[in-house]
C-alpha positions, 0 to 999 in steps of 0.5 A: 228045761228043754227050750223052744224057738219059734219063728213065724210070719205071714207068707212071703215075709222072709221067715224061711230065709232067716231061719236058714241063717239062724240054723247056720250060725247056731249048730247046736239049734236043729229045725222042726219038721213040720208035717203038712197035706200040701204037695212039695214046691220046687225041690221040696223033700219029703223028711227034710223040708216037711213030713209030706202026708195025706190028709187022710194019715194026718187026720188019723195022727190027730187022732192018735193025738200025735201033734204039739199042735196042728192046724187047717191053714187054708181049706183041706190044707194041714200043717202040724208039728209032730211030737215024735219031731220035738222028742227026736231034737231034744234026745239029741240034746239040740234046741228045736227051731219052730218055723210055722204058721202065725195060729200054730206059733201062737198055740206052742207059745202057750204051751210051752211059755217061758220055755219058748221064745217067739219071733214075729217076721214081718214085711215092710208092708202088705204091697211088699208082700204082694211083690215078694210073693209074685217074685217067687213064681211058685204059686197061682194068682189066686194062691196069692191073693189068698196069701195076702188076705190071709197075711193081713189078719196074721198081721194083727197076732204080732202082738201075741209074740216076744218080738216083732222084727221087720224085715225091711232088708234081710241083713238086718233082720238076720242082725236082729233075730240072731241077737234075739236068738242069742240072748235067749239062748243064753239065759 
């Protein structure tokens, strides 16, 4: 049985930083690159961080049933995981790690059940989440406010996941997540 790892969180909870640490510690785990219709941020690269595509291309792939999961996360902004991406990773006898939004994570967990380990990363508070998003310096204030509003809703989904890890300090969160993953991979 091919295994899948799912890590999700409201934006700004530290998910991407934790994922980078996990990838360093487990060479058999490979980052599952999501597709999206938003513009690259900072130094993000197509085919490395995301598969950046137009809305028309994304919608064409939806029609062709090319996604494991997909979602319009924000108005006009699609995100999803291509079936070809999972096949690429499994073909190399590796374990895909999904770093995806909360709704997408719920859908993947429902689809793969025991085959998947799902971990919800949570910031200690909404206030801390807002501070983290502002300190990133990558988004305008209206986008940050939209993310905060969405985060409040996303927090209600935590019970749908196998485990919740509160990222109060990065070091503790990384230890907790790597322990959960090590146990899952060895079962």
